[in-house]
PyMOL Python script that loads the backbone (N, CA, C, O; Angstrom):
from pymol import cmd

cmd.read_pdbstr("""\
ATOM      1  N   MET A   1      39.880  -9.417  19.181  1.00  0.00           N
ATOM      2  CA  MET A   1      39.891  -7.987  19.422  1.00  0.00           C
ATOM      3  C   MET A   1      38.485  -7.412  19.331  1.00  0.00           C
ATOM      4  O   MET A   1      38.162  -6.422  19.986  1.00  0.00           O
ATOM      5  N   ASP A   2      37.657  -8.045  18.512  1.00  0.00           N
ATOM      6  CA  ASP A   2      36.290  -7.566  18.335  1.00  0.00           C
ATOM      7  C   ASP A   2      35.514  -7.649  19.648  1.00  0.00           C
ATOM      8  O   ASP A   2      34.767  -6.734  19.993  1.00  0.00           O
ATOM      9  N   LYS A   3      35.696  -8.748  20.373  1.00  0.00           N
ATOM     10  CA  LYS A   3      34.993  -8.915  21.650  1.00  0.00           C
ATOM     11  C   LYS A   3      35.485  -7.912  22.688  1.00  0.00           C
ATOM     12  O   LYS A   3      34.698  -7.407  23.488  1.00  0.00           O
ATOM     13  N   VAL A   4      36.772  -7.625  22.677  1.00  0.00           N
ATOM     14  CA  VAL A   4      37.323  -6.656  23.626  1.00  0.00           C
ATOM     15  C   VAL A   4      36.768  -5.269  23.351  1.00  0.00           C
ATOM     16  O   VAL A   4      36.386  -4.557  24.280  1.00  0.00           O
ATOM     17  N   LEU A   5      36.720  -4.885  22.095  1.00  0.00           N
ATOM     18  CA  LEU A   5      36.175  -3.571  21.751  1.00  0.00           C
ATOM     19  C   LEU A   5      34.689  -3.483  22.093  1.00  0.00           C
ATOM     20  O   LEU A   5      34.230  -2.459  22.599  1.00  0.00           O
ATOM     21  N   THR A   6      33.946  -4.534  21.824  1.00  0.00           N
ATOM     22  CA  THR A   6      32.525  -4.548  22.162  1.00  0.00           C
ATOM     23  C   THR A   6      32.337  -4.453  23.671  1.00  0.00           C
ATOM     24  O   THR A   6      31.458  -3.733  24.145  1.00  0.00           O
ATOM     25  N   TRP A   7      33.149  -5.168  24.420  1.00  0.00           N
ATOM     26  CA  TRP A   7      33.090  -5.109  25.876  1.00  0.00           C
ATOM     27  C   TRP A   7      33.402  -3.697  26.365  1.00  0.00           C
ATOM     28  O   TRP A   7      32.710  -3.175  27.239  1.00  0.00           O
ATOM     29  N   PHE A   8      34.435  -3.083  25.806  1.00  0.00           N
ATOM     30  CA  PHE A   8      34.806  -1.721  26.196  1.00  0.00           C
ATOM     31  C   PHE A   8      33.687  -0.735  25.897  1.00  0.00           C
ATOM     32  O   PHE A   8      33.371   0.115  26.729  1.00  0.00           O
ATOM     33  N   ILE A   9      33.087  -0.841  24.720  1.00  0.00           N
ATOM     34  CA  ILE A   9      31.996   0.059  24.333  1.00  0.00           C
ATOM     35  C   ILE A   9      30.840  -0.073  25.317  1.00  0.00           C
ATOM     36  O   ILE A   9      30.323   0.928  25.814  1.00  0.00           O
ATOM     37  N   ASN A  10      30.440  -1.296  25.595  1.00  0.00           N
ATOM     38  CA  ASN A  10      29.315  -1.516  26.507  1.00  0.00           C
ATOM     39  C   ASN A  10      29.610  -1.001  27.910  1.00  0.00           C
ATOM     40  O   ASN A  10      28.756  -0.368  28.532  1.00  0.00           O
ATOM     41  N   CYS A  11      30.802  -1.267  28.406  1.00  0.00           N
ATOM     42  CA  CYS A  11      31.159  -0.800  29.750  1.00  0.00           C
ATOM     43  C   CYS A  11      31.228   0.722  29.810  1.00  0.00           C
ATOM     44  O   CYS A  11      30.767   1.326  30.778  1.00  0.00           O
ATOM     45  N   TRP A  12      31.796   1.338  28.792  1.00  0.00           N
ATOM     46  CA  TRP A  12      31.925   2.795  28.801  1.00  0.00           C
ATOM     47  C   TRP A  12      30.553   3.475  28.751  1.00  0.00           C
ATOM     48  O   TRP A  12      30.308   4.434  29.482  1.00  0.00           O
ATOM     49  N   VAL A  13      29.676   2.987  27.903  1.00  0.00           N
ATOM     50  CA  VAL A  13      28.328   3.557  27.826  1.00  0.00           C
ATOM     51  C   VAL A  13      27.595   3.352  29.150  1.00  0.00           C
ATOM     52  O   VAL A  13      26.873   4.241  29.600  1.00  0.00           O
ATOM     53  N   ALA A  14      27.772   2.206  29.767  1.00  0.00           N
ATOM     54  CA  ALA A  14      27.140   1.959  31.065  1.00  0.00           C
ATOM     55  C   ALA A  14      27.670   2.925  32.120  1.00  0.00           C
ATOM     56  O   ALA A  14      26.902   3.417  32.948  1.00  0.00           O
ATOM     57  N   LEU A  15      28.965   3.201  32.101  1.00  0.00           N
ATOM     58  CA  LEU A  15      29.530   4.157  33.053  1.00  0.00           C
ATOM     59  C   LEU A  15      28.982   5.564  32.845  1.00  0.00           C
ATOM     60  O   LEU A  15      28.704   6.273  33.813  1.00  0.00           O
ATOM     61  N   VAL A  16      28.829   5.966  31.598  1.00  0.00           N
ATOM     62  CA  VAL A  16      28.282   7.294  31.314  1.00  0.00           C
ATOM     63  C   VAL A  16      26.829   7.372  31.763  1.00  0.00           C
ATOM     64  O   VAL A  16      26.406   8.382  32.324  1.00  0.00           O
ATOM     65  N   VAL A  17      26.068   6.318  31.521  1.00  0.00           N
ATOM     66  CA  VAL A  17      24.665   6.294  31.965  1.00  0.00           C
ATOM     67  C   VAL A  17      24.592   6.346  33.489  1.00  0.00           C
ATOM     68  O   VAL A  17      23.774   7.078  34.045  1.00  0.00           O
ATOM     69  N   LEU A  18      25.436   5.579  34.162  1.00  0.00           N
ATOM     70  CA  LEU A  18      25.451   5.591  35.625  1.00  0.00           C
ATOM     71  C   LEU A  18      25.851   6.960  36.171  1.00  0.00           C
ATOM     72  O   LEU A  18      25.306   7.404  37.181  1.00  0.00           O
ATOM     73  N   ALA A  19      26.786   7.625  35.522  1.00  0.00           N
ATOM     74  CA  ALA A  19      27.181   8.966  35.955  1.00  0.00           C
ATOM     75  C   ALA A  19      26.014   9.943  35.809  1.00  0.00           C
ATOM     76  O   ALA A  19      25.807  10.796  36.672  1.00  0.00           O
ATOM     77  N   ASN A  20      25.258   9.820  34.728  1.00  0.00           N
ATOM     78  CA  ASN A  20      24.100  10.694  34.536  1.00  0.00           C
ATOM     79  C   ASN A  20      23.005  10.399  35.557  1.00  0.00           C
ATOM     80  O   ASN A  20      22.374  11.321  36.073  1.00  0.00           O
ATOM     81  N   VAL A  21      22.780   9.136  35.847  1.00  0.00           N
ATOM     82  CA  VAL A  21      21.785   8.782  36.860  1.00  0.00           C
ATOM     83  C   VAL A  21      22.222   9.304  38.228  1.00  0.00           C
ATOM     84  O   VAL A  21      21.399   9.811  38.991  1.00  0.00           O
ATOM     85  N   ALA A  22      23.501   9.182  38.538  1.00  0.00           N
ATOM     86  CA  ALA A  22      24.004   9.695  39.814  1.00  0.00           C
ATOM     87  C   ALA A  22      23.849  11.211  39.895  1.00  0.00           C
ATOM     88  O   ALA A  22      23.537  11.750  40.958  1.00  0.00           O
ATOM     89  N   ALA A  23      24.064  11.898  38.775  1.00  0.00           N
ATOM     90  CA  ALA A  23      23.885  13.354  38.759  1.00  0.00           C
ATOM     91  C   ALA A  23      22.423  13.728  38.978  1.00  0.00           C
ATOM     92  O   ALA A  23      22.125  14.693  39.681  1.00  0.00           O
ATOM     93  N   ILE A  24      21.526  12.976  38.388  1.00  0.00           N
ATOM     94  CA  ILE A  24      20.098  13.251  38.566  1.00  0.00           C
ATOM     95  C   ILE A  24      19.689  13.010  40.017  1.00  0.00           C
ATOM     96  O   ILE A  24      18.997  13.834  40.615  1.00  0.00           O
ATOM     97  N   VAL A  25      20.111  11.897  40.574  1.00  0.00           N
ATOM     98  CA  VAL A  25      19.780  11.594  41.973  1.00  0.00           C
ATOM     99  C   VAL A  25      20.400  12.636  42.896  1.00  0.00           C
ATOM    100  O   VAL A  25      19.756  13.089  43.843  1.00  0.00           O
ATOM    101  N   GLY A  26      21.627  13.014  42.631  1.00  0.00           N
ATOM    102  CA  GLY A  26      22.288  14.030  43.446  1.00  0.00           C
ATOM    103  C   GLY A  26      21.602  15.381  43.380  1.00  0.00           C
ATOM    104  O   GLY A  26      21.551  16.109  44.371  1.00  0.00           O
ATOM    105  N   SER A  27      21.077  15.713  42.218  1.00  0.00           N
ATOM    106  CA  SER A  27      20.357  16.976  42.092  1.00  0.00           C
ATOM    107  C   SER A  27      19.086  16.966  42.922  1.00  0.00           C
ATOM    108  O   SER A  27      18.743  17.965  43.555  1.00  0.00           O
ATOM    109  N   PHE A  28      18.394  15.852  42.922  1.00  0.00           N
ATOM    110  CA  PHE A  28      17.177  15.762  43.731  1.00  0.00           C
ATOM    111  C   PHE A  28      17.494  15.736  45.226  1.00  0.00           C
ATOM    112  O   PHE A  28      16.802  16.371  46.022  1.00  0.00           O
ATOM    113  N   VAL A  29      18.533  15.008  45.600  1.00  0.00           N
ATOM    114  CA  VAL A  29      18.882  14.909  47.015  1.00  0.00           C
ATOM    115  C   VAL A  29      19.378  16.255  47.550  1.00  0.00           C
ATOM    116  O   VAL A  29      19.070  16.629  48.682  1.00  0.00           O
ATOM    117  N   GLY A  30      20.147  16.980  46.731  1.00  0.00           N
ATOM    118  CA  GLY A  30      20.710  18.252  47.167  1.00  0.00           C
ATOM    119  C   GLY A  30      19.744  19.421  47.117  1.00  0.00           C
ATOM    120  O   GLY A  30      20.054  20.497  47.627  1.00  0.00           O
ATOM    121  N   ALA A  31      18.598  19.233  46.521  1.00  0.00           N
ATOM    122  CA  ALA A  31      17.638  20.328  46.395  1.00  0.00           C
ATOM    123  C   ALA A  31      16.783  20.431  47.651  1.00  0.00           C
ATOM    124  O   ALA A  31      16.565  19.453  48.367  1.00  0.00           O
ATOM    125  N   ALA A  32      16.310  21.638  47.891  1.00  0.00           N
ATOM    126  CA  ALA A  32      15.467  21.863  49.073  1.00  0.00           C
ATOM    127  C   ALA A  32      14.101  21.206  48.901  1.00  0.00           C
ATOM    128  O   ALA A  32      13.562  20.634  49.849  1.00  0.00           O
ATOM    129  N   THR A  33      13.540  21.285  47.698  1.00  0.00           N
ATOM    130  CA  THR A  33      12.238  20.678  47.422  1.00  0.00           C
ATOM    131  C   THR A  33      12.334  19.867  46.142  1.00  0.00           C
ATOM    132  O   THR A  33      13.295  19.982  45.381  1.00  0.00           O
ATOM    133  N   PHE A  34      11.322  19.048  45.925  1.00  0.00           N
ATOM    134  CA  PHE A  34      11.273  18.264  44.693  1.00  0.00           C
ATOM    135  C   PHE A  34      11.243  19.191  43.481  1.00  0.00           C
ATOM    136  O   PHE A  34      11.901  18.926  42.475  1.00  0.00           O
ATOM    137  N   TRP A  35      10.489  20.262  43.578  1.00  0.00           N
ATOM    138  CA  TRP A  35      10.360  21.184  42.446  1.00  0.00           C
ATOM    139  C   TRP A  35      11.693  21.850  42.116  1.00  0.00           C
ATOM    140  O   TRP A  35      12.015  22.027  40.941  1.00  0.00           O
ATOM    141  N   ASP A  36      12.474  22.221  43.131  1.00  0.00           N
ATOM    142  CA  ASP A  36      13.801  22.796  42.877  1.00  0.00           C
ATOM    143  C   ASP A  36      14.708  21.784  42.179  1.00  0.00           C
ATOM    144  O   ASP A  36      15.455  22.134  41.265  1.00  0.00           O
ATOM    145  N   GLY A  37      14.637  20.549  42.613  1.00  0.00           N
ATOM    146  CA  GLY A  37      15.421  19.504  41.945  1.00  0.00           C
ATOM    147  C   GLY A  37      14.984  19.296  40.513  1.00  0.00           C
ATOM    148  O   GLY A  37      15.817  19.123  39.623  1.00  0.00           O
ATOM    149  N   TRP A  38      13.675  19.311  40.285  1.00  0.00           N
ATOM    150  CA  TRP A  38      13.149  19.141  38.932  1.00  0.00           C
ATOM    151  C   TRP A  38      13.579  20.287  38.027  1.00  0.00           C
ATOM    152  O   TRP A  38      13.920  20.061  36.866  1.00  0.00           O
ATOM    153  N   LYS A  39      13.569  21.508  38.540  1.00  0.00           N
ATOM    154  CA  LYS A  39      14.005  22.665  37.741  1.00  0.00           C
ATOM    155  C   LYS A  39      15.479  22.549  37.386  1.00  0.00           C
ATOM    156  O   LYS A  39      15.885  22.884  36.273  1.00  0.00           O
ATOM    157  N   ARG A  40      16.279  22.074  38.337  1.00  0.00           N
ATOM    158  CA  ARG A  40      17.713  21.914  38.069  1.00  0.00           C
ATOM    159  C   ARG A  40      17.950  20.850  36.991  1.00  0.00           C
ATOM    160  O   ARG A  40      18.790  21.029  36.109  1.00  0.00           O
ATOM    161  N   ILE A  41      17.217  19.763  37.068  1.00  0.00           N
ATOM    162  CA  ILE A  41      17.363  18.687  36.077  1.00  0.00           C
ATOM    163  C   ILE A  41      16.940  19.174  34.690  1.00  0.00           C
ATOM    164  O   ILE A  41      17.641  18.936  33.707  1.00  0.00           O
ATOM    165  N   THR A  42      15.788  19.860  34.610  1.00  0.00           N
ATOM    166  CA  THR A  42      15.327  20.329  33.306  1.00  0.00           C
ATOM    167  C   THR A  42      16.262  21.393  32.735  1.00  0.00           C
ATOM    168  O   THR A  42      16.412  21.497  31.517  1.00  0.00           O
ATOM    169  N   LYS A  43      16.883  22.175  33.596  1.00  0.00           N
ATOM    170  CA  LYS A  43      17.842  23.171  33.115  1.00  0.00           C
ATOM    171  C   LYS A  43      19.113  22.484  32.599  1.00  0.00           C
ATOM    172  O   LYS A  43      19.668  22.873  31.571  1.00  0.00           O
ATOM    173  N   THR A  44      19.558  21.466  33.325  1.00  0.00           N
ATOM    174  CA  THR A  44      20.790  20.771  32.947  1.00  0.00           C
ATOM    175  C   THR A  44      20.614  19.964  31.666  1.00  0.00           C
ATOM    176  O   THR A  44      21.467  20.015  30.780  1.00  0.00           O
ATOM    177  N   TYR A  45      19.527  19.226  31.562  1.00  0.00           N
ATOM    178  CA  TYR A  45      19.323  18.334  30.417  1.00  0.00           C
ATOM    179  C   TYR A  45      18.430  18.937  29.339  1.00  0.00           C
ATOM    180  O   TYR A  45      17.868  18.211  28.519  1.00  0.00           O
ATOM    181  N   SER A  46      18.300  20.243  29.338  1.00  0.00           N
ATOM    182  CA  SER A  46      17.531  20.921  28.298  1.00  0.00           C
ATOM    183  C   SER A  46      18.217  20.741  26.938  1.00  0.00           C
ATOM    184  O   SER A  46      19.446  20.725  26.865  1.00  0.00           O
ATOM    185  N   PRO A  47      17.440  20.608  25.873  1.00  0.00           N
ATOM    186  CA  PRO A  47      18.070  20.487  24.552  1.00  0.00           C
ATOM    187  C   PRO A  47      18.783  21.766  24.116  1.00  0.00           C
ATOM    188  O   PRO A  47      19.563  21.747  23.164  1.00  0.00           O
ATOM    189  N   PHE A  48      18.525  22.857  24.794  1.00  0.00           N
ATOM    190  CA  PHE A  48      19.176  24.126  24.467  1.00  0.00           C
ATOM    191  C   PHE A  48      20.448  24.356  25.271  1.00  0.00           C
ATOM    192  O   PHE A  48      21.118  25.371  25.082  1.00  0.00           O
ATOM    193  N   ASN A  49      20.793  23.432  26.166  1.00  0.00           N
ATOM    194  CA  ASN A  49      22.014  23.521  26.953  1.00  0.00           C
ATOM    195  C   ASN A  49      23.152  22.904  26.142  1.00  0.00           C
ATOM    196  O   ASN A  49      23.412  21.703  26.227  1.00  0.00           O
ATOM    197  N   VAL A  50      23.816  23.732  25.364  1.00  0.00           N
ATOM    198  CA  VAL A  50      24.848  23.260  24.446  1.00  0.00           C
ATOM    199  C   VAL A  50      26.060  22.722  25.211  1.00  0.00           C
ATOM    200  O   VAL A  50      26.682  21.749  24.786  1.00  0.00           O
ATOM    201  N   ALA A  51      26.390  23.350  26.326  1.00  0.00           N
ATOM    202  CA  ALA A  51      27.556  22.902  27.101  1.00  0.00           C
ATOM    203  C   ALA A  51      27.362  21.471  27.592  1.00  0.00           C
ATOM    204  O   ALA A  51      28.296  20.671  27.552  1.00  0.00           O
ATOM    205  N   ASN A  52      26.174  21.148  28.048  1.00  0.00           N
ATOM    206  CA  ASN A  52      25.909  19.783  28.505  1.00  0.00           C
ATOM    207  C   ASN A  52      25.978  18.798  27.338  1.00  0.00           C
ATOM    208  O   ASN A  52      26.489  17.689  27.491  1.00  0.00           O
ATOM    209  N   PHE A  53      25.471  19.193  26.188  1.00  0.00           N
ATOM    210  CA  PHE A  53      25.542  18.320  25.007  1.00  0.00           C
ATOM    211  C   PHE A  53      26.995  18.046  24.625  1.00  0.00           C
ATOM    212  O   PHE A  53      27.358  16.913  24.308  1.00  0.00           O
ATOM    213  N   ILE A  54      27.814  19.078  24.658  1.00  0.00           N
ATOM    214  CA  ILE A  54      29.233  18.906  24.318  1.00  0.00           C
ATOM    215  C   ILE A  54      29.913  17.984  25.327  1.00  0.00           C
ATOM    216  O   ILE A  54      30.721  17.138  24.944  1.00  0.00           O
ATOM    217  N   MET A  55      29.595  18.140  26.602  1.00  0.00           N
ATOM    218  CA  MET A  55      30.190  17.275  27.621  1.00  0.00           C
ATOM    219  C   MET A  55      29.716  15.827  27.486  1.00  0.00           C
ATOM    220  O   MET A  55      30.487  14.898  27.727  1.00  0.00           O
ATOM    221  N   GLU A  56      28.456  15.631  27.104  1.00  0.00           N
ATOM    222  CA  GLU A  56      27.968  14.258  26.897  1.00  0.00           C
ATOM    223  C   GLU A  56      28.695  13.609  25.720  1.00  0.00           C
ATOM    224  O   GLU A  56      29.080  12.442  25.797  1.00  0.00           O
ATOM    225  N   VAL A  57      28.884  14.351  24.641  1.00  0.00           N
ATOM    226  CA  VAL A  57      29.607  13.801  23.485  1.00  0.00           C
ATOM    227  C   VAL A  57      31.063  13.531  23.853  1.00  0.00           C
ATOM    228  O   VAL A  57      31.632  12.517  23.450  1.00  0.00           O
ATOM    229  N   ALA A  58      31.665  14.444  24.620  1.00  0.00           N
ATOM    230  CA  ALA A  58      33.056  14.238  25.044  1.00  0.00           C
ATOM    231  C   ALA A  58      33.184  13.016  25.950  1.00  0.00           C
ATOM    232  O   ALA A  58      34.157  12.268  25.852  1.00  0.00           O
ATOM    233  N   SER A  59      32.211  12.814  26.824  1.00  0.00           N
ATOM    234  CA  SER A  59      32.289  11.658  27.715  1.00  0.00           C
ATOM    235  C   SER A  59      32.022  10.347  26.964  1.00  0.00           C
ATOM    236  O   SER A  59      32.506   9.292  27.374  1.00  0.00           O
ATOM    237  N   LEU A  60      31.269  10.408  25.889  1.00  0.00           N
ATOM    238  CA  LEU A  60      31.018   9.209  25.087  1.00  0.00           C
ATOM    239  C   LEU A  60      32.051   8.996  23.977  1.00  0.00           C
ATOM    240  O   LEU A  60      32.027   7.962  23.309  1.00  0.00           O
ATOM    241  N   SER A  61      32.946   9.947  23.773  1.00  0.00           N
ATOM    242  CA  SER A  61      33.878   9.855  22.646  1.00  0.00           C
ATOM    243  C   SER A  61      34.782   8.615  22.681  1.00  0.00           C
ATOM    244  O   SER A  61      35.060   8.067  21.614  1.00  0.00           O
ATOM    245  N   PRO A  62      35.256   8.142  23.832  1.00  0.00           N
ATOM    246  CA  PRO A  62      36.042   6.894  23.788  1.00  0.00           C
ATOM    247  C   PRO A  62      35.228   5.711  23.257  1.00  0.00           C
ATOM    248  O   PRO A  62      35.752   4.883  22.512  1.00  0.00           O
ATOM    249  N   ALA A  63      33.961   5.632  23.635  1.00  0.00           N
ATOM    250  CA  ALA A  63      33.114   4.544  23.131  1.00  0.00           C
ATOM    251  C   ALA A  63      32.832   4.729  21.649  1.00  0.00           C
ATOM    252  O   ALA A  63      32.810   3.756  20.896  1.00  0.00           O
ATOM    253  N   LEU A  64      32.617   5.968  21.224  1.00  0.00           N
ATOM    254  CA  LEU A  64      32.373   6.217  19.803  1.00  0.00           C
ATOM    255  C   LEU A  64      33.616   5.892  18.974  1.00  0.00           C
ATOM    256  O   LEU A  64      33.509   5.333  17.883  1.00  0.00           O
ATOM    257  N   GLY A  65      34.793   6.242  19.492  1.00  0.00           N
ATOM    258  CA  GLY A  65      36.038   5.905  18.809  1.00  0.00           C
ATOM    259  C   GLY A  65      36.256   4.404  18.720  1.00  0.00           C
ATOM    260  O   GLY A  65      36.690   3.895  17.687  1.00  0.00           O
ATOM    261  N   ALA A  66      35.957   3.699  19.798  1.00  0.00           N
ATOM    262  CA  ALA A  66      36.105   2.241  19.794  1.00  0.00           C
ATOM    263  C   ALA A  66      35.105   1.605  18.831  1.00  0.00           C
ATOM    264  O   ALA A  66      35.419   0.613  18.174  1.00  0.00           O
ATOM    265  N   MET A  67      33.907   2.170  18.749  1.00  0.00           N
ATOM    266  CA  MET A  67      32.904   1.647  17.829  1.00  0.00           C
ATOM    267  C   MET A  67      33.345   1.854  16.375  1.00  0.00           C
ATOM    268  O   MET A  67      33.173   0.971  15.535  1.00  0.00           O
ATOM    269  N   TYR A  68      33.910   3.017  16.093  1.00  0.00           N
ATOM    270  CA  TYR A  68      34.430   3.303  14.751  1.00  0.00           C
ATOM    271  C   TYR A  68      35.568   2.338  14.409  1.00  0.00           C
ATOM    272  O   TYR A  68      35.620   1.795  13.305  1.00  0.00           O
ATOM    273  N   TRP A  69      36.473   2.132  15.361  1.00  0.00           N
ATOM    274  CA  TRP A  69      37.600   1.233  15.148  1.00  0.00           C
ATOM    275  C   TRP A  69      37.113  -0.197  14.927  1.00  0.00           C
ATOM    276  O   TRP A  69      37.600  -0.888  14.033  1.00  0.00           O
ATOM    277  N   ARG A  70      36.150  -0.645  15.742  1.00  0.00           N
ATOM    278  CA  ARG A  70      35.610  -1.996  15.603  1.00  0.00           C
ATOM    279  C   ARG A  70      34.942  -2.181  14.246  1.00  0.00           C
ATOM    280  O   ARG A  70      35.127  -3.216  13.607  1.00  0.00           O
ATOM    281  N   ASP A  71      34.173  -1.200  13.799  1.00  0.00           N
ATOM    282  CA  ASP A  71      33.503  -1.309  12.504  1.00  0.00           C
ATOM    283  C   ASP A  71      34.503  -1.327  11.356  1.00  0.00           C
ATOM    284  O   ASP A  71      34.306  -2.038  10.370  1.00  0.00           O
ATOM    285  N   ARG A  72      35.572  -0.553  11.477  1.00  0.00           N
ATOM    286  CA  ARG A  72      36.608  -0.575  10.434  1.00  0.00           C
ATOM    287  C   ARG A  72      37.315  -1.930  10.407  1.00  0.00           C
ATOM    288  O   ARG A  72      37.623  -2.448   9.334  1.00  0.00           O
ATOM    289  N   ARG A  73      37.569  -2.501  11.578  1.00  0.00           N
ATOM    290  CA  ARG A  73      38.203  -3.819  11.638  1.00  0.00           C
ATOM    291  C   ARG A  73      37.286  -4.880  11.028  1.00  0.00           C
ATOM    292  O   ARG A  73      37.747  -5.762  10.304  1.00  0.00           O
ATOM    293  N   ARG A  74      35.994  -4.792  11.322  1.00  0.00           N
ATOM    294  CA  ARG A  74      35.048  -5.744  10.732  1.00  0.00           C
ATOM    295  C   ARG A  74      34.994  -5.616   9.232  1.00  0.00           C
ATOM    296  O   ARG A  74      34.963  -6.619   8.519  1.00  0.00           O
ATOM    297  N   ALA A  75      34.982  -4.375   8.741  1.00  0.00           N
ATOM    298  CA  ALA A  75      34.954  -4.169   7.283  1.00  0.00           C
ATOM    299  C   ALA A  75      36.223  -4.686   6.635  1.00  0.00           C
ATOM    300  O   ALA A  75      36.170  -5.243   5.538  1.00  0.00           O
ATOM    301  N   ALA A  76      37.365  -4.514   7.288  1.00  0.00           N
ATOM    302  CA  ALA A  76      38.631  -4.981   6.729  1.00  0.00           C
ATOM    303  C   ALA A  76      38.670  -6.511   6.689  1.00  0.00           C
ATOM    304  O   ALA A  76      39.190  -7.084   5.732  1.00  0.00           O
ATOM    305  N   THR A  77      38.136  -7.173   7.697  1.00  0.00           N
ATOM    306  CA  THR A  77      38.143  -8.637   7.677  1.00  0.00           C
ATOM    307  C   THR A  77      37.121  -9.162   6.669  1.00  0.00           C
ATOM    308  O   THR A  77      37.327 -10.230   6.092  1.00  0.00           O
ATOM    309  N   ASP A  78      36.028  -8.435   6.447  1.00  0.00           N
ATOM    310  CA  ASP A  78      35.057  -8.855   5.421  1.00  0.00           C
ATOM    311  C   ASP A  78      35.672  -8.787   4.029  1.00  0.00           C
ATOM    312  O   ASP A  78      35.396  -9.642   3.188  1.00  0.00           O
ATOM    313  N   VAL A  79      36.491  -7.792   3.782  1.00  0.00           N
ATOM    314  CA  VAL A  79      37.131  -7.648   2.457  1.00  0.00           C
ATOM    315  C   VAL A  79      38.158  -8.762   2.275  1.00  0.00           C
ATOM    316  O   VAL A  79      38.268  -9.312   1.179  1.00  0.00           O
ATOM    317  N   LYS A  80      38.908  -9.107   3.312  1.00  0.00           N
ATOM    318  CA  LYS A  80      39.919 -10.151   3.212  1.00  0.00           C
ATOM    319  C   LYS A  80      39.291 -11.516   2.954  1.00  0.00           C
ATOM    320  O   LYS A  80      39.892 -12.350   2.278  1.00  0.00           O
ATOM    321  N   GLU A  81      38.100 -11.754   3.477  1.00  0.00           N
ATOM    322  CA  GLU A  81      37.455 -13.060   3.339  1.00  0.00           C
ATOM    323  C   GLU A  81      36.873 -13.270   1.948  1.00  0.00           C
ATOM    324  O   GLU A  81      36.632 -14.412   1.555  1.00  0.00           O
ATOM    325  N   ARG A  82      36.646 -12.227   1.213  1.00  0.00           N
ATOM    326  CA  ARG A  82      36.057 -12.368  -0.126  1.00  0.00           C
ATOM    327  C   ARG A  82      37.027 -12.834  -1.133  1.00  0.00           C
ATOM    328  O   ARG A  82      36.674 -12.998  -2.301  1.00  0.00           O
TER     329      ARG A  82
END
""", "prot")
cmd.dss("prot")
cmd.show_as("cartoon", "prot")
cmd.util.cbc("prot")
cmd.orient("prot")
């Protein structure tokens, strides 16, 4: 089960990263100029954009939950082995 959870975590994080890269590329492609695309990216990924931060955490939450579950399973098997 540990390998399955690790695989799921890695795949989910990769999907979130790919979605963000696609959004960045799409912003540049859809913009009239490079500067307009750059302004859109800096506005979207600004540290003061709380909505984007919440959406990033929400999109990563399945991986974070699986990581928590995997760590609890590892801790439980470590206690049993002692």
